[in-house]
C-alpha positions, 0 to 999 in steps of 0.5 A: 427697315433691313430688307429690300421691298416696297414694290407696293408703293410704286403699284399704288402710286401708279394706280393713283396717278390714273385718276389725276387729270390736271397735268400741271399738278405737282405730286409729293411722294414720301414714306409716311410712318418715319417722316416729319415735316419741318416746314410747309408746301410753300417752302417745298414748292419754292425749293422744287421750282428752284431746282429747275427739274421736273422730278427731284429725288431725295439723296443718300450718302449710301448706295442701296440695295445694289452696290454694284451700280455705284459707278453708274451713278452720275457724279455731283459737284457737291453733295450726295450721289445716290438716290433715295426712293423714300421721298420725291417730288415732280410734275404729274406727267413726268412721274406718270412716265417714270412709273409707267414701266413698273411690272414688279411684285410688291416684294420687289425693291422700289428703290432699285426700280427708281435707281435704274431709271436715274442711272439710265442717261436717256431716261434721266434726261427724258424725265428730267430727274435730279437729286436733292444732293444738298438736302434742301428738300429732303433729309434722309438720316441713314448714313447722315446722323452726324450731319443733322442737328436741331436748329431753334428759331422763332418758335419753330424747330428745324433740322439743319444739315451742317455739312451743306448748311441747309434746312430740309423741309422733310426729314426721313428716318430711313433704315435703322434711324428710327430712334433718332427720328423719334428724338427729332420728332420731340421738337420738329416743327414746333412740338417743343420750342424754347418760347412755347415749351411743349405744344402738344402735351395737353392734346388727346388727354383722358381727363378723369374728372369728366368720367361719368363711369368708374375710374379705369382699373389698374393693376399695380405691380410692386417688385422687391428684388434686393434689400432696399431701405425705407420699404415701410415708407414706400407702402405709406406712400402707396396708401396716399396715392390719389386713386380709388382703391376699389379700382386698384389691384395689387401684384406684389413680388417679394424676393427678399426674406428681409422684407417679409415683415414689412410686406406682411404688416402692410397687407394685414393692415391695408390689404382689404382696401384694394379690390384684389391682392396677389403676393409672390413671396421668397418661398416660391423662388421665382426670378425677376423676369418671370415675376414681371412676365406674370404681372403683365399676364395677370393684367392681360388675362383680366378683362377688367384690367385697363392699365398695368402700373409697374413700380420697383420698391426703390422708387419714391413717389412723392407726387400723390397724383402720379397715377392719375397724371399717367392715366390721363396722358392716354399713351401706350407706355408712359413713365414719370421721370424720377431722378437720383438727387445730386446726380444725372441718373434717371429712369429713362435713356434719351438715346441708345448706343450702336449695341443697344446700351445707354447713350446720352442724348443732346437734351438729356441733361436739360430734361433731367434738370427740368430746363426742358419740360414735356412728354418725350418719346424715348427708347428706354424707361425703367423702374416705374411706368404705366402700360395700357392693357389693350397693348398687352392683349394686342401687340404685346401678347408674347409672354416672355417680354422680359426674358433675354440671354444677353440683356437685363429684364428692363432692357429686354422689355424695352427692346421688345417694345421697340421691335413692335414699333410701340412708342415709350414716353417719359414725362417731366411735366410734374415733379414725381419723386426720386429713386433710392440708392440700394448700394451698401444697404446692410441688413444686419441691424434692427432698423437698417434705414438709420444707416442710410444717412450717407447713401440716401441723405440730406433733403431726401429719404433719411431726412424725411424719415428721421429729422423733425418736421419743424427742424427747417423752420428753426431759424425762420420761426424762432423755434429755439428756446432758451430755458436756462442761460446759454442752454438752447432747446430745439427740435431735431429728431422725428418720433420715428428716429427716437423710437428706432434709436431706442429699439436699436440699442435695446436690440443690441442689449449690451448696456454698460454696468455703470461703473467707473472702470470703462475700457471703451474710453481713452484712459479707461476711467469714467468719473461720472459713469452712466448706464449706456451704449456707445454709438461705435458699439453698434457701428453707428459712429460715422453716421452719428458724426454725419448727423452732428455735422449736418444738423447740429453744427449749423445751430451751434454756429448760429447760437455761439457766433465765432465758434466752428466745429468739425465734430471730429472727436465726439463721444456719442452714446445713448443713456438709460435711466431706470429707478431700479438701475440708475435713476439719476446722475450726480452733479458734474461737468461734461468733458466737452466744449459743448454737449448735445442731449436729445430726449428719445422718449416722452415724460408722462408716457414712458417715464416719470421724473427725470430732467436736467438741472444746471446748479450754477443757475438753479435752473431746471428742464424738467419736461424734455420734449421727445426729439428735442435737443438740449445744447449747452457748454460742457466744461467750466460754466454748466455744472449740472445733474440728471434729475431722478427718474421715478418710474418707467425708463428714460432714454437720452442720446448724448454727444460730447463735442470738441472742435 
């Protein structure tokens, strides 16, 4: 890629030509590992014959390896002046004549050898050599990346040279253009087309369903390197992976004291299901690169290990078959594509900049948005990927794959993979999941995930965790009940949300005294006081308003047509009822346009009695369902009281909402 050499090519060609007796044969000579064919021999021969020369070499915009020979190259009317030895085509006698004078070593430059023949006017004329100056047959990419684009046509893909408006038959990723070559190889000649999609994604698979023996053994490496939301949910999803747990070993690296409780709970409850578990905790003070090197080495040295599956804790694997799908791909390194909802972020890069950092490939957005589905050769993957253990024992025996003085661990790892000429792939043939935002994640609460409604919000992790599973069916399945006139009852909170909110308030512990004087409210006086904690006391007011806007306001607008709310000035609090503290609430009007009252625990389980009675209608809701909200007008019409709690403790979340 960077030094002269290639003399062995001339030597081997010279030897091979001795065995060819048919003088009319045409020889095509090309480099092999960095070349793709965009078309076949028919087009190649036709274009060769149209050149009206006996030997045609590929051409380049750059002269290499001896710049001092530039002036000796013949000028061309249009196109590239300099010879490229990575591809040429010619008749056997003329090619034989051309290489007959080779006496060099394998380390000598084949390009320099052929260049000296070409710039010699007598030899050029005798052999009848020309250059494919406009790239009709050969396209060398080095020095010409800006000239080459993909051209999609009739279930085929060609590389088009836009400078000369030609469609080369052979594309050569010479020099430092291997990554662009890989990109073009994702399409040319028909690997992926708009008509067929991916044509090779189901080739060379390793179907697990046909295995007569046990599933391959996989070491799953789990890496916790910063405070992360929904760690408990991560482990719940890990348990649901559809893969025999007796064929899984766990390597867990946890750098965060904050998450020791969740890791310990998972291992205590489920660790015995796995063949083996190794835990590296915060007390070992191991850094991130060292932990990843150790995880790889654990698999490398384990003769039974077939794959290492690396997963960062912020990865949300929604697809329970992810591991099976990746194993069946039978690729050296393959990542399931995961994204961040509402953004173009993903766990792969489609291209690299000149200095080795992120660059956006032409197809990146289409791949991330699912407009192009396939298995893609890419220069960088992170966060979650599967590596064949056989690679770790052969090409990747170097221990410190993740170490670098200038690159972060994932970039260092991918650089080392690329330097060993190992391909990395990302697949978006299935929907796999997403990645959490760890920005602004606070650790100063009991249940910090509650605060994630802004960072990991709707139709994603916060919603899945905290919104009732039937909420989205409210309108379609007519789940809204009307137990009393203009009182609407519907599911909104999950069991977990109710529990976390109660536990958060009890952990805070500063319940009001239930007196009329209350400095927390405007005016400092409460007509009908409760024993409560306001949401703003636990810094949850902004998050609660977001909840009201996203999940309550749409129901309000459906049930009270013509009324729209911005939930701009709600009073939000959690009330506690206890027989020996405050068992009930006297009849009153709420100081609101409408009120939300969410039951946070269960009658008959956590408490006895309780409920709400609307006096004007002589109508009561005596068995509030946990996680269900009562919504009713506040002022004027719905004079109501809180019925006595006779045993246990009852909790409700209340919002007084004005426009």
